[in-house]
C-alpha positions in Angstrom: -32.2 21.6 1.9 -31.8 19.4 -1.2 -29.8 21.0 -4.3 -32.1 20.5 -7.1 -30.8 19.2 -10.5 -32.4 19.7 -13.7 -32.2 15.8 -14.1 -33.4 14.7 -10.8 -35.9 12.5 -12.7 -33.0 9.7 -13.4 -31.7 7.7 -10.8 -28.4 9.5 -11.4 -30.1 13.0 -10.8 -31.8 11.5 -7.4 -28.3 10.3 -6.5 -26.7 13.4 -6.8 -29.3 15.5 -5.3 -29.4 13.6 -2.2 -25.7 13.2 -1.8 -25.6 17.2 -1.9 -26.7 16.6 1.7 -23.1 14.8 2.3 -20.8 17.0 0.0 -19.8 19.2 2.7 -18.8 16.7 5.2 -17.0 14.5 2.8 -15.0 17.6 1.4 -14.5 19.0 4.9 -16.4 22.2 4.7 -18.7 20.9 7.6 -17.0 19.1 10.4 -20.1 17.4 11.3 -22.3 14.4 9.9 -26.0 15.4 9.6 -28.8 13.4 9.7 -29.9 14.4 6.4 -26.8 13.0 4.8 -27.1 9.5 6.6 -30.8 9.7 4.9 -29.1 10.4 1.8 -26.7 7.6 2.1 -29.7 5.2 2.8 -31.8 6.3 -0.1 -28.4 6.2 -2.6 -28.3 2.5 -1.1 -31.7 1.9 -2.3 -31.2 3.1 -5.7 -28.1 0.6 -6.0 -29.4 -3.1 -5.7 -27.2 -4.4 -8.7 -23.3 -4.1 -9.5 -24.5 -2.0 -12.4 -26.3 0.3 -10.7 -23.7 0.7 -8.0 -21.0 1.4 -10.8 -23.3 4.0 -12.3 -24.4 5.6 -9.3 -20.8 5.7 -8.1 -19.7 7.5 -11.2 -22.7 10.1 -10.9 -21.5 10.8 -7.0 -17.7 11.1 -8.4 -18.7 13.9 -10.9 -20.6 15.5 -8.3 -17.7 15.9 -6.1 -15.7 17.0 -9.1 -18.2 19.8 -9.7 -18.4 20.7 -6.1 -14.6 21.6 -6.3 -11.8 21.4 -3.7 -10.7 17.9 -2.6 -12.4 14.6 -0.8 -11.5 13.8 2.6 -11.0 10.2 2.2 -11.2 9.5 5.9 -14.7 11.0 6.1 -16.0 9.6 2.9 -14.5 6.0 3.5 -16.3 6.0 6.9 -19.6 7.6 5.8 -21.6 4.6 5.2 -20.6 2.8 8.4 -21.1 6.1 10.6 -24.6 6.1 9.1 -25.3 2.5 9.8 -25.4 1.5 6.2 -23.4 -1.2 4.5 -22.5 -0.1 1.0 -19.4 0.6 -1.1 -21.0 3.2 -3.4 -19.6 6.3 -1.7 -16.5 7.4 -3.8 -13.6 8.2 -1.1 -11.7 10.3 -3.9 -12.0 12.0 -7.0 -10.2 9.5 -8.8 -12.1 6.5 -7.2 -12.7 3.6 -9.3 -16.2 2.7 -9.5 -15.8 -0.4 -11.6 -14.9 -2.4 -8.4 
């Protein structure tokens, strides 16, 4: 189930709501990758056609991970897009991920 955000009408809010499906996996609370998470990764890629879009959405996802508390399993996070068959570099792999690249 998607976690609703009060800001879901913005690309950031849409991305955060979608990425909510992946947070349990990348934080190590869920050992298996869900189809919903992969669908979310595909949706996030669609929101990021430009470098500026990728930087903005990445920053939103970092904030969502910080808000979720705990730590990020960097190996799960770094392999997430590939495991879902998506080519994107917008998925943060740590709470201090540099979204400017």
